[in-house]
N, C-alpha and C positions, 0 to 999 in steps of 0.2 A: 726682145722683152715684151711681155703684154701689156695691152694698151688698156689699164684700168682707167675708171673714171677720175678725175684729179682729186676727188674729193678723199678717196680710199689711200691711206697710208701705206706705202708699200716697205717691206724688210730692209733693214739698213747694214744687212750682212754684204761684207764685200768678198767674193772669191779669190784665189790666189791669184788668178789670172786679171784682176783687178774690175772685174764685171760686178754689178749688184745682183742679190739674188732675185727681185722682180716679184715675189709674192706677196701677197696683201699680208700687212705685220696684224698681229692680235691686237684687238681693243685696247689703247691705252699702252701699248709696249711698241717697242722698235723692232723688233723681230716677228718672224713668221714662227707656226708653232715650231716645226722641224728646225729652224735657229735657235730658237730660245731653249728647247728640249737638249740640243747639241751642246748648246754654250753651260747650261746648268749641269750637264754630265763632264765637261771637260772640267769646270769649276771642281767639282768632287773629286776628280782624279787627281787635278792638280793639289788638293787639300790634301789628299792620301800620299802624293809621292812627296812633299814637303815633311811630311813626319818621317819619310825614310831619308836616306843621304843619296838617293839616286833622282835627279830629275829629268824628266822626258815631258816633250809636250809634244805631239804630231799634230798636224792641221788636219780640218775636217775634210775626208777622204772624199771629195763630193765630184770632183774631176782630174784628168789626166794631169796638169800642173801642179794638185796638191799631193798627188800620189808622188810624183816625181821630188816633190819637196819633203815629203816624208821618207823616202829612200835616202837622200843626200843627210836629212840629220840622223839617222840610224847611222850611216856610213861613218858620219864626222862623231857620235858618241863610240862606236866602235873602235875606231882609231885614236880617239883619246882614253880608251879604255875606261870609259864611264858606264860602260854596260859589258856584259860578257858574252861570249859567242852564242849559247844557246839562247838567251833572250832576244840579241841581235837576230839570230835565225828565224825565232817564232814571229818577230816583229816585218821581217822582210818576205815571210811567207803569208803574214796577214795583209801587206800591202802588194803584193803579187795577186792573192784571191781578189782584192779591191780593184786592181788593174783589169783583170780578167772580166769582173762583172759591169763593168764601164760601158761596154755596149749593151746590156741588159738591164740598165735600170734607167730611169728619168727621174731625177731631182729636179727638173724645170717645172715652174707650175703650169697648169694648163691655163687654156685660154678660159674666160670667163662666159657662161650661157649667157644666152639673150637675155632670158627670166632674170637672172642675177644683174647683169649689166645695168638693165632697167631698173633694178631697185625692187623688185618685186621679190616676195618668198619663195 
C-alpha cells in the first residue's frame, strides 16, 4: 500500500480479497477516479437490468479473487436457469480474457513522486 501523507484521503473501495484500493480519493469524494467510474457504470448496468427480467451483477474484475467470484456467479445463474447457455458462454469467455490479462495490467496506484508528496505542483 503506498504511503501517502495522512492529509490525503484514500479511496474507500474494498477489493474482493478485503484490501483497500489505496489510491487517493477524488476531492470531496469517497473513491478514486477509477472506482467512482466503475461504480457509476455498475449502477447504470443494474438500472437497465432491473428493467429486464434477469438480474446479473458481476464484481469489478480487478484481481484473481473477483474473477473467481464472477465465475461462481455465472455458474450459479446457469444452474438455476436464470441465464441461457449462450449468455453464460459469453460471460465465461469475458472472465477468461480478464484472467489472461491479469499479469499484463496494473490497477494498483503508483507511488507518489517526490514533487507531489512534498505538496509542490
